[in-house]
C-alpha positions as CSV (number, residue, x, y, z in Angstrom):
1,M,0.1,0.1,-0.1
2,T,1.3,3.4,-1.0
3,S,0.7,6.6,0.6
4,A,-1.5,7.6,-2.4
5,T,-4.0,5.4,-1.4
6,K,-7.2,7.2,-0.7
7,W,-8.9,5.5,2.2
8,G,-12.5,5.8,2.2
9,S,-13.1,6.9,-1.6
10,Y,-13.9,4.5,-4.5
11,I,-13.1,4.4,-8.2
12,S,-15.8,3.8,-10.6
13,S,-14.1,1.6,-12.9
14,M,-14.0,-1.9,-14.2
15,D,-10.1,-2.4,-13.8
16,S,-9.1,-1.9,-10.5
17,W,-9.5,-0.4,-7.1
18,R,-6.2,1.6,-7.5
19,Q,-3.7,0.0,-5.1
20,P,-0.3,-0.9,-6.4
21,G,0.9,-4.4,-6.1
22,R,-2.7,-6.0,-5.8
23,N,-5.4,-6.4,-8.2
24,W,-8.5,-5.1,-6.3
25,P,-11.9,-5.3,-8.1
26,W,-13.1,-2.8,-10.4
27,F,-16.3,-1.0,-9.6
28,W,-17.2,1.7,-7.1
29,C,-18.8,4.9,-8.2
30,S,-18.2,7.4,-5.5
31,G,-17.6,7.5,-1.8
32,R,-16.5,9.3,1.3
33,K,-13.2,10.9,2.6
34,C,-12.5,9.7,6.2
35,C,-12.2,12.3,8.7
36,R,-9.1,14.2,8.3
37,P,-7.2,16.2,10.8
38,T,-8.7,20.0,11.5
39,K,-5.9,20.9,13.8
40,P,-3.4,23.0,11.4
41,W,-0.1,21.2,12.1
42,A,-1.9,18.0,11.8
43,W,-3.5,18.7,8.4
44,S,-0.2,20.2,7.3
45,T,1.5,17.0,8.0
46,W,-1.2,15.1,6.2
47,K,-1.5,17.1,3.2
48,K,2.4,16.9,2.6
49,K,1.9,13.1,2.9
50,K,4.3,13.2,6.1
51,Y,2.4,10.2,7.8
52,A,5.2,9.1,9.8
53,L,5.4,12.5,11.4
54,A,1.5,12.5,11.6
55,I,1.7,9.2,13.4
56,D,4.3,10.4,16.1
57,E,2.0,13.7,16.6
58,F,-1.2,11.5,17.2
59,Q,0.7,9.3,19.5
60,R,1.9,12.1,21.6
61,V,-1.4,13.4,21.9
62,L,-2.6,10.0,23.2
63,S,0.1,9.7,25.6
64,L,-1.1,12.6,27.4
65,D,-5.0,11.5,27.0
66,P,-5.3,8.1,25.7
67,R,-9.0,8.3,26.0
68,R,-9.4,10.7,22.9
69,A,-11.4,8.6,20.4
70,K,-11.0,11.1,17.6
71,A,-7.3,11.0,17.9
72,H,-7.1,6.9,17.9
73,H,-9.3,7.4,14.8
74,L,-7.3,9.8,13.1
75,L,-4.0,7.9,13.8
76,G,-5.6,4.5,12.5
77,V,-6.3,6.5,9.1
78,A,-2.7,7.6,9.3
79,Y,-1.6,4.2,9.7
80,L,-3.7,3.2,6.8
81,E,-2.2,5.9,4.5
82,A,1.0,4.7,5.6
83,G,0.5,1.1,4.7
84,Q,0.0,-0.3,7.8
85,P,-3.5,-1.7,8.1
86,Q,-3.1,-3.9,11.1
87,R,-2.1,-1.1,13.2
88,A,-4.9,0.8,11.9
89,V,-7.5,-1.7,13.0
90,S,-6.0,-1.7,16.4
91,Q,-6.6,2.1,16.7
92,F,-10.1,1.7,15.3
93,N,-10.8,-1.1,17.9
94,Q,-9.7,1.2,20.6
95,V,-12.2,4.0,19.4
96,L,-14.9,1.6,19.4
97,A,-14.2,0.6,22.7
98,L,-14.7,4.2,24.0
99,E,-17.4,5.0,21.4
100,P,-19.3,1.7,20.5
101,N,-21.4,3.7,17.9
102,N,-18.9,5.8,16.1
103,V,-20.4,5.4,12.5
104,D,-17.1,6.6,11.0
105,T,-14.9,4.3,12.8
106,L,-17.3,1.2,12.1
107,T,-17.2,2.4,8.4
108,V,-13.3,2.6,7.9
109,L,-13.0,-0.6,10.0
110,G,-15.3,-2.3,7.6
111,Q,-13.5,-0.8,4.7
112,V,-10.0,-2.4,5.8
113,Y,-11.7,-5.7,5.9
114,L,-13.0,-5.2,2.3
115,Q,-9.6,-4.4,1.3
116,E,-8.7,-7.5,2.4
117,N,-11.6,-9.5,0.9
118,N,-12.6,-10.4,4.2
119,Y,-16.3,-9.9,3.4
120,T,-17.5,-11.9,6.5
121,R,-15.6,-9.5,9.2
122,A,-16.4,-6.5,7.1
123,L,-20.2,-7.2,7.6
124,I,-19.9,-6.9,11.4
125,P,-19.0,-3.2,11.7
126,L,-21.1,-2.3,8.5
127,K,-24.3,-4.0,9.6
128,K,-23.8,-1.9,13.1
129,A,-22.9,1.3,11.3
130,Q,-26.1,0.9,8.8
131,A,-28.5,0.2,12.0
132,L,-26.9,3.4,13.5
133,A,-27.4,5.4,10.3
134,P,-29.7,3.4,7.9
135,L,-29.9,6.1,5.4
136,D,-26.3,6.9,5.0
137,P,-25.2,6.5,1.4
138,K,-21.5,5.5,2.2
139,V,-22.4,3.0,4.8
140,N,-24.9,1.2,2.6
141,R,-22.7,1.3,-0.6
142,Q,-20.1,-0.5,1.8
143,L,-22.5,-2.7,3.3
144,G,-23.6,-3.9,-0.2
145,M,-20.2,-4.3,-1.2
146,A,-19.6,-6.9,2.0
147,L,-23.0,-8.6,1.0
148,G,-22.0,-8.8,-2.8
149,G,-18.8,-10.4,-1.8
150,L,-20.7,-12.9,0.3
151,K,-22.9,-13.5,-2.8
152,R,-25.7,-12.4,-1.1
153,Y,-27.1,-10.5,-4.1
154,P,-30.6,-9.5,-3.1
155,E,-29.3,-8.1,0.1
156,A,-26.7,-6.4,-1.7
157,L,-28.8,-4.7,-4.3
158,E,-31.0,-3.5,-1.3
159,A,-28.0,-2.1,0.5
160,F,-27.0,-0.3,-3.0
161,L,-30.2,1.0,-3.6
162,K,-30.2,2.5,0.0
163,A,-27.1,4.4,-1.0
164,G,-29.2,6.8,-3.2
165,D,-28.3,6.0,-6.8
166,E,-30.3,3.4,-8.7
167,A,-28.2,3.3,-11.6
168,Q,-24.8,3.0,-9.4
169,A,-26.9,0.1,-7.3
170,Y,-27.2,-2.0,-10.7
171,N,-24.0,-1.5,-12.4
172,N,-22.3,-2.6,-8.6
173,L,-24.3,-5.4,-8.3
174,G,-23.7,-6.4,-11.9
175,V,-19.7,-6.3,-10.9
176,F,-20.5,-9.0,-8.4
177,Y,-22.3,-11.3,-10.8
178,F,-19.6,-10.7,-13.5
179,K,-16.9,-11.8,-10.8
180,D,-18.8,-14.9,-10.1
181,G,-18.9,-15.9,-13.7
182,Q,-22.6,-15.0,-13.9
183,Y,-22.4,-13.1,-17.1
184,E,-26.1,-13.0,-18.2
185,N,-27.1,-11.8,-14.8
186,A,-24.3,-9.2,-15.1
187,A,-25.2,-8.0,-18.5
188,K,-28.8,-7.5,-17.3
189,C,-27.6,-5.3,-14.3
190,F,-25.5,-3.3,-16.5
191,Q,-28.2,-2.6,-19.2
192,K,-30.5,-1.7,-16.3
193,A,-28.0,1.0,-15.2
194,L,-27.9,2.1,-18.7
195,D,-31.7,2.3,-19.1
196,L,-31.6,4.1,-16.0
197,R,-28.9,6.8,-17.0
198,P,-28.3,6.2,-20.8
199,T,-26.2,9.6,-21.4
200,F,-24.1,9.6,-18.3
201,Y,-23.5,6.0,-17.2
202,Q,-20.0,5.3,-19.1
203,E,-19.2,2.7,-16.4
204,A,-22.2,0.8,-17.1
205,K,-21.6,0.8,-20.8
206,T,-18.0,-0.7,-20.4
207,N,-19.1,-3.1,-18.0
208,L,-22.0,-4.2,-20.3
209,Q,-19.3,-4.6,-23.2
210,R,-17.4,-6.9,-21.2
211,A,-20.3,-8.9,-19.7
212,L,-21.5,-9.7,-23.1
213,E,-18.1,-10.6,-24.8
214,K,-17.5,-13.1,-21.6
215,L,-21.2,-14.4,-21.9
216,Q,-20.5,-15.1,-25.9
217,Q,-17.3,-16.8,-24.9
218,S,-18.9,-19.1,-22.4
219,Q,-21.6,-20.2,-24.8
220,K,-19.0,-20.7,-27.6
221,D,-16.9,-22.9,-24.8
222,S,-20.1,-24.9,-23.9
């Protein structure tokens, strides 16, 4: 993982969730940027991508007051930016020990597990986040990802729809069908996304073409 990784934001593309060294699945259409430091010194180090310095500063803050949940959260995000996800998880768990209903932390913790394709573990914090913020589009989008990864497709679609963009919902569901080799279902989802947004949704056009190509190839092979 590199410092260029934008934790909490998604890329709407068939190619990858851009992270050097790993082939992450294509898809996501929009998302959130996790909490960033609001203090001038912290923002300055973050903006300059001096994550090691930011980590040191947050650790100093926590050495004076270890019960500052926001500092634990931001330290966790700094660890993510620095490519240390396990240390990040430890910080997020400390946040949740102090603030069990912290939606931001539940959401980003779920995202860490999504990055690892650990959909079962991702589902736990994301389900809780949705219970606390049932209409939050970012929470529902990530929950849809976890459910899609577990092949719970109707539930995934329901979560994607709650994220508030029907075209995105069908496009994202189609991605999971595509990954599962269900090219006909994938093509139907991508076509539905195009029907809903024919002039804008370039991602669905690209996805549909790939699904149709795979479907034709599988029919030839059979």
